[in-house]
C-alpha positions, 0 to 999 in steps of 0.5 A, spaced: 224 331 820 231 332 817 230 339 817 228 340 824 234 335 826 239 340 822 237 346 826 238 343 832 244 340 830 247 346 828 245 349 834 249 344 838 255 345 833 255 353 834 256 351 842 262 348 840 265 352 835 265 359 839 270 356 844 274 353 839 274 359 835 276 363 841 282 358 843 284 358 835 285 366 836 288 366 842 293 361 840 295 365 834 295 372 837 300 369 842 305 368 837 305 376 835 311 380 837 310 383 844 313 390 846 319 390 850 317 394 857 320 401 858 326 401 863 325 406 868 329 409 874 324 412 878 322 409 885 318 403 885 311 404 889 311 402 896 307 395 896 305 390 901 306 382 899 300 378 902 301 370 903 295 366 905 298 360 908 294 354 911 299 348 914 305 350 909 310 350 914 314 345 910 315 349 904 313 356 905 321 359 907 323 358 899 317 362 897 318 367 902 326 368 900 324 368 893 319 374 895 324 378 900 330 378 895 325 383 891 323 387 896 324 394 897 326 397 905 319 400 906 315 394 903 311 389 907 311 382 907 305 379 911 303 372 912 296 370 914 297 363 918 289 361 916 287 356 921 294 352 921 295 346 926 303 346 924 308 351 925 307 355 919 307 362 923 313 360 927 317 358 920 314 364 917 317 369 922 324 365 922 324 367 914 323 374 916 316 375 914 310 379 919 305 374 921 297 375 922 294 368 925 287 367 924 282 362 927 275 361 924 273 353 923 267 356 920 269 361 915 275 357 911 278 358 905 283 363 901 278 369 900 277 369 908 284 369 909 286 375 904 280 379 907 283 378 914 290 380 911 287 386 907 284 389 914 291 388 917 294 392 912 289 398 912 292 402 918 298 404 914 296 402 907 301 401 901 300 403 894 300 396 891 298 389 894 301 383 891 298 376 892 302 370 892 300 363 894 305 360 899 308 354 895 310 358 889 317 362 887 316 369 884 322 369 879 327 375 879 324 382 876 317 380 877 315 384 883 318 390 880 314 389 874 307 387 877 308 393 882 310 398 877 304 396 872 299 396 877 301 403 880 301 406 873 295 403 870 290 403 876 288 396 874 289 389 877 295 385 874 296 378 873 303 374 872 304 369 868 303 363 873 305 356 871 305 349 874 311 345 873 312 337 872 316 334 878 323 335 877 325 328 878 322 323 873 316 326 871 310 322 868 307 323 861 301 325 865 304 330 869 308 333 863 301 334 859 298 337 865 304 342 866 303 344 858 296 344 859 297 349 865 302 353 860 297 353 854 291 356 859 295 361 863 301 363 859 298 362 851 291 364 852 292 370 856 298 372 852 293 372 846 288 376 849 294 381 851 296 382 844 289 383 842 288 389 847 283 385 852 283 383 859 284 376 862 282 372 868 285 372 875 289 365 875 291 365 883 298 367 884 302 373 882 296 378 882 298 385 884 292 390 886 292 398 887 290 399 894 284 403 892 282 397 888 283 392 893 280 395 899 273 396 896 272 389 893 269 383 897 274 378 898 271 374 904 268 368 900 269 360 901 268 360 893 273 354 891 275 358 885 275 365 889 281 368 884 277 367 878 271 370 881 274 376 884 277 378 877 270 377 874 267 382 879 273 387 878 271 387 870 264 388 872 266 394 877 270 397 871 277 395 873 278 388 869 285 385 870 291 385 865 296 380 864 303 382 866 307 378 861 314 380 864 312 377 871 313 370 872 310 365 878 311 358 878 309 352 882 310 344 882 304 340 881 302 334 886 305 328 885 300 323 888 295 321 884 289 322 889 292 330 890 292 331 883 285 328 882 283 333 888 286 339 885 283 338 878 276 337 881 276 343 885 279 348 879 275 344 873 268 344 877 269 351 880 271 353 873 264 350 870 260 352 875 263 360 874 262 359 867 255 357 867 253 362 872 257 368 870 258 368 863 251 370 861 252 376 866 258 378 862 255 378 856 249 382 858 253 387 861 258 388 855 252 389 851 248 394 856 255 398 858 257 398 851 264 395 853 268 391 848 273 388 854 267 385 858 265 381 851 272 379 850 272 376 857 266 373 857 268 369 850 274 367 854 270 365 860 265 361 855 271 356 854 270 350 858 276 346 861 279 343 855 278 336 856 271 337 857 270 341 851 273 335 847 268 330 850 263 335 848 266 336 841 266 328 840 258 328 842 256 333 837 261 330 832 258 323 833 251 326 832 253 330 826 256 323 823 249 320 824 245 325 821 250 325 815 249 317 815 241 318 815 241 322 809 242 329 812 248 334 810 255 333 811 256 340 813 255 340 820 260 334 821 265 337 816 265 344 820 266 340 826 272 337 823 275 343 821 274 347 827 278 341 831 284 342 825 285 349 827 285 348 834 290 343 834 294 347 829 294 353 834 296 348 840 302 345 836 304 352 834 303 354 842 307 347 843 313 349 838 314 356 841 312 355 849 313 348 850 318 344 846 323 344 851 318 342 857 314 336 853 317 331 848 312 331 841 311 324 843 308 325 850 304 331 847 301 326 841 299 322 847 294 327 849 287 323 848 290 318 854 290 324 858 283 326 856 281 319 858 284 320 865 279 326 866 273 322 865 272 321 873 273 328 874 267 330 869 262 324 872 264 327 879 261 334 876 254 331 875 254 326 880 258 329 886 260 336 884 266 339 889 263 345 892 267 346 898 275 349 899 280 343 900 287 344 901 291 340 896 296 336 899 303 338 897 308 333 894 316 334 896 314 340 900 321 340 902 324 342 896 322 349 892 318 349 886 322 347 880 323 353 875 321 352 868 327 352 863 326 359 860 323 366 862 316 366 859 315 373 856 
């Protein structure tokens, strides 16, 4: 009985160890020095910026201002006012953008808006298409880096995309949530970049060569359409790459209900994509002999961190019970060692990238942040979110607060 139980237990341990090893490896690799971008005086390739927007009249002007400041005379700025019931279109035009209005009550979501926008550009296609969400700030110099690297490499490029805590009296939960985004959207992609692997698309600050964006299917109501798009591109031979010199920021919602709704959409979609697409990537990496796909499959195999720690705790409980019943202590000790490695990686990431934004005392309260997300994972089992729903903006009249330092 103990022998059979130990085999099953080690299989469960392995399921947890793989994402833990990926996290620790990415965190350590992110600490490696990077190469400085090569300066050039060559003319920048012509680009078009697509901004999908659904009822974003209050905050879109600040986003468009951050984009227009970085455009060249031949570039285009196109806002897709998608199923809007406010003055998004008028506000965008007043801010100097072209606007294409789309109305389709049945086909809603960012993917459909982007498909509509790309078709609008097809009459006079640019060399590179940049996609930016309507509630984001594009930091100085980012457009140049994204466009140049997309054109030079022929590959999709992803800027570092961070969510900042509200600038006025952020709560510890909001600060921890912002750090979780930093770890997911900066530290982990940077580690992959240092190791030579592609990354996932994270939703805003994405640049695509025209030859790539015009031939991929965009029209989708998938609630994590950006992640799915990146995986489709990777399988088609165009895996996205991180552009660490480019930075895009937005602000977390302040309302509790809006924050839970946003997190539920992202994390439910992430888990569903993991379960359906990770096996597909692993198989393709072996049949096509493409190590880049294998690295991306490992990256996708990491579930949301809070869920991963819940799984770790469950397996550790079983391992401890097995030990107390007279079995080997090795599974429990292996899980504890894995946790230590990941915690050291997170602590090192905090020291290098997050010290100025998150007090250590708040970082130490992370277990309570994990508990806050229990309802999200219960809903994943009993009432998973499947449809796209716009997140309510907080303090929309104010532009997103940039982080304290450039993330490179």
